[in-house]
N, CA and C atoms as a LAMMPS dump frame, in Angstrom:
ITEM: TIMESTEP
0
ITEM: NUMBER OF ATOMS
174
ITEM: BOX BOUNDS ff ff ff
-5.0000000000000000e+02 5.0000000000000000e+02
-5.0000000000000000e+02 5.0000000000000000e+02
-5.0000000000000000e+02 5.0000000000000000e+02
ITEM: ATOMS id mol type element x y z
1 1 1 N 424.937 -213.153 293.514
2 1 2 C 425.334 -213.069 292.122
3 1 3 C 424.56 -211.92 291.47
4 2 1 N 425.286 -211.06 290.806
5 2 2 C 424.683 -209.897 290.171
6 2 3 C 423.919 -210.301 288.915
7 3 1 N 422.731 -209.721 288.733
8 3 2 C 421.911 -210.031 287.564
9 3 3 C 422.549 -209.424 286.312
10 4 1 N 422.568 -210.191 285.254
11 4 2 C 423.121 -209.715 283.995
12 4 3 C 422.115 -208.847 283.255
13 5 1 N 422.63 -207.888 282.533
14 5 2 C 421.815 -207.074 281.64
15 5 3 C 422.36 -207.244 280.225
16 6 1 N 421.628 -206.744 279.264
17 6 2 C 422.089 -206.817 277.875
18 6 3 C 423.391 -206.033 277.729
19 7 1 N 423.503 -204.901 278.421
20 7 2 C 424.738 -204.113 278.336
21 7 3 C 425.934 -204.868 278.917
22 8 1 N 425.715 -205.533 280.038
23 8 2 C 426.791 -206.321 280.638
24 8 3 C 427.185 -207.464 279.712
25 9 1 N 426.189 -208.127 279.156
26 9 2 C 426.458 -209.232 278.241
27 9 3 C 427.189 -208.739 276.996
28 10 1 N 426.849 -207.548 276.513
29 10 2 C 427.537 -206.969 275.359
30 10 3 C 429.018 -206.757 275.678
31 11 1 N 429.31 -206.241 276.867
32 11 2 C 430.692 -206.012 277.282
33 11 3 C 431.455 -207.33 277.359
34 12 1 N 430.827 -208.351 277.929
35 12 2 C 431.468 -209.664 278.014
36 12 3 C 431.706 -210.248 276.62
37 13 1 N 430.743 -210.091 275.725
38 13 2 C 430.886 -210.607 274.361
39 13 3 C 432.029 -209.899 273.638
40 14 1 N 432.088 -208.582 273.788
41 14 2 C 433.166 -207.829 273.133
42 14 3 C 434.533 -208.244 273.659
43 15 1 N 434.615 -208.546 274.95
44 15 2 C 435.887 -208.997 275.523
45 15 3 C 436.341 -210.309 274.9
46 16 1 N 435.395 -211.085 274.379
47 16 2 C 435.723 -212.347 273.717
48 16 3 C 435.809 -212.195 272.199
49 17 1 N 435.726 -210.961 271.715
50 17 2 C 435.858 -210.7 270.288
51 17 3 C 434.58 -210.9 269.495
52 18 1 N 433.433 -210.874 270.168
53 18 2 C 432.146 -211.077 269.496
54 18 3 C 431.398 -209.759 269.366
55 19 1 N 430.841 -209.524 268.214
56 19 2 C 429.996 -208.357 267.984
57 19 3 C 428.582 -208.862 267.754
58 20 1 N 427.74 -208.785 268.769
59 20 2 C 426.369 -209.294 268.684
60 20 3 C 425.383 -208.138 268.71
61 21 1 N 424.273 -208.308 267.984
62 21 2 C 423.237 -207.278 267.96
63 21 3 C 422.439 -207.306 269.257
64 22 1 N 421.665 -206.259 269.497
65 22 2 C 420.817 -206.211 270.692
66 22 3 C 419.836 -207.377 270.709
67 23 1 N 419.309 -207.741 269.553
68 23 2 C 418.375 -208.862 269.467
69 23 3 C 419.037 -210.18 269.829
70 24 1 N 420.256 -210.377 269.339
71 24 2 C 420.993 -211.599 269.661
72 24 3 C 421.322 -211.671 271.153
73 25 1 N 421.732 -210.54 271.702
74 25 2 C 422.059 -210.504 273.129
75 25 3 C 420.823 -210.767 273.985
76 26 1 N 419.706 -210.166 273.602
77 26 2 C 418.461 -210.378 274.346
78 26 3 C 418.018 -211.834 274.251
79 27 1 N 418.278 -212.479 273.124
80 27 2 C 417.874 -213.876 272.94
81 27 3 C 418.72 -214.832 273.783
82 28 1 N 420.003 -214.535 273.936
83 28 2 C 420.858 -215.456 274.692
84 28 3 C 420.926 -215.134 276.184
85 29 1 N 420.422 -213.964 276.577
86 29 2 C 420.481 -213.578 277.981
87 29 3 C 419.828 -214.603 278.915
88 30 1 N 418.615 -215.116 278.619
89 30 2 C 418.035 -216.133 279.516
90 30 3 C 418.866 -217.417 279.579
91 31 1 N 419.512 -217.781 278.489
92 31 2 C 420.345 -218.986 278.469
93 31 3 C 421.595 -218.797 279.326
94 32 1 N 422.199 -217.632 279.239
95 32 2 C 423.38 -217.347 280.049
96 32 3 C 423.004 -217.319 281.529
97 33 1 N 421.861 -216.702 281.849
98 33 2 C 421.392 -216.669 283.239
99 33 3 C 421.134 -218.079 283.769
100 34 1 N 420.531 -218.932 282.951
101 34 2 C 420.268 -220.312 283.371
102 34 3 C 421.584 -221.049 283.627
103 35 1 N 422.565 -220.831 282.783
104 35 2 C 423.871 -221.457 282.983
105 35 3 C 424.538 -220.978 284.265
106 36 1 N 424.456 -219.691 284.524
107 36 2 C 425.032 -219.141 285.761
108 36 3 C 424.327 -219.702 286.994
109 37 1 N 423.008 -219.822 286.914
110 37 2 C 422.26 -220.376 288.045
111 37 3 C 422.629 -221.836 288.281
112 38 1 N 422.84 -222.591 287.211
113 38 2 C 423.256 -223.985 287.344
114 38 3 C 424.616 -224.115 287.999
115 39 1 N 425.542 -223.252 287.604
116 39 2 C 426.876 -223.271 288.217
117 39 3 C 426.813 -222.867 289.685
118 40 1 N 425.951 -221.915 290.006
119 40 2 C 425.803 -221.506 291.409
120 40 3 C 425.255 -222.66 292.244
121 41 1 N 424.339 -223.442 291.672
122 41 2 C 423.77 -224.576 292.398
123 41 3 C 424.829 -225.647 292.647
124 42 1 N 425.725 -225.844 291.702
125 42 2 C 426.789 -226.838 291.863
126 42 3 C 427.725 -226.437 292.996
127 43 1 N 427.986 -225.141 293.13
128 43 2 C 428.881 -224.67 294.191
129 43 3 C 428.324 -224.97 295.583
130 44 1 N 427.007 -225.093 295.688
131 44 2 C 426.366 -225.353 296.985
132 44 3 C 426.423 -226.819 297.406
133 45 1 N 426.842 -227.709 296.514
134 45 2 C 426.918 -229.136 296.837
135 45 3 C 428.173 -229.369 297.68
136 46 1 N 428.012 -229.999 298.842
137 46 2 C 429.186 -230.225 299.696
138 46 3 C 430.208 -231.148 299.02
139 47 1 N 431.496 -230.886 299.227
140 47 2 C 432.534 -231.751 298.661
141 47 3 C 432.375 -233.187 299.192
142 48 1 N 432.665 -234.141 298.355
143 48 2 C 432.577 -235.54 298.756
144 48 3 C 431.201 -236.14 298.562
145 49 1 N 430.242 -235.372 298.063
146 49 2 C 428.904 -235.886 297.813
147 49 3 C 428.941 -236.841 296.634
148 50 1 N 428.345 -238.005 296.804
149 50 2 C 428.279 -238.988 295.718
150 50 3 C 427.254 -238.535 294.669
151 51 1 N 427.508 -238.829 293.402
152 51 2 C 426.54 -238.463 292.363
153 51 3 C 425.244 -239.253 292.523
154 52 1 N 424.141 -238.66 292.059
155 52 2 C 422.838 -239.306 292.17
156 52 3 C 422.738 -240.519 291.258
157 53 1 N 423.496 -240.54 290.189
158 53 2 C 423.482 -241.685 289.279
159 53 3 C 424.907 -241.948 288.803
160 54 1 N 425.102 -243.128 288.293
161 54 2 C 426.418 -243.501 287.791
162 54 3 C 426.266 -244.098 286.402
163 55 1 N 427.272 -243.914 285.599
164 55 2 C 427.291 -244.487 284.259
165 55 3 C 428.468 -245.457 284.211
166 56 1 N 428.144 -246.695 283.948
167 56 2 C 429.197 -247.707 283.887
168 56 3 C 429.107 -248.479 282.575
169 57 1 N 430.238 -248.754 282.016
170 57 2 C 430.299 -249.571 280.805
171 57 3 C 430.733 -250.968 281.231
172 58 1 N 429.932 -251.956 280.897
173 58 2 C 430.244 -253.342 281.278
174 58 3 C 431.035 -254.035 280.197
């Protein structure tokens, strides 16, 4: 997975119709990277794996 930069994030934001300042982009860059890393980790889970916990309403 390619590392994001502020310039890349600016291009992605503009594609979604957002005009963000350099400060705003720099502030959200770690959050976007964390989200991407979380999604990458989910892709590594084999299909059919049971969840670690369950939520049930009685």
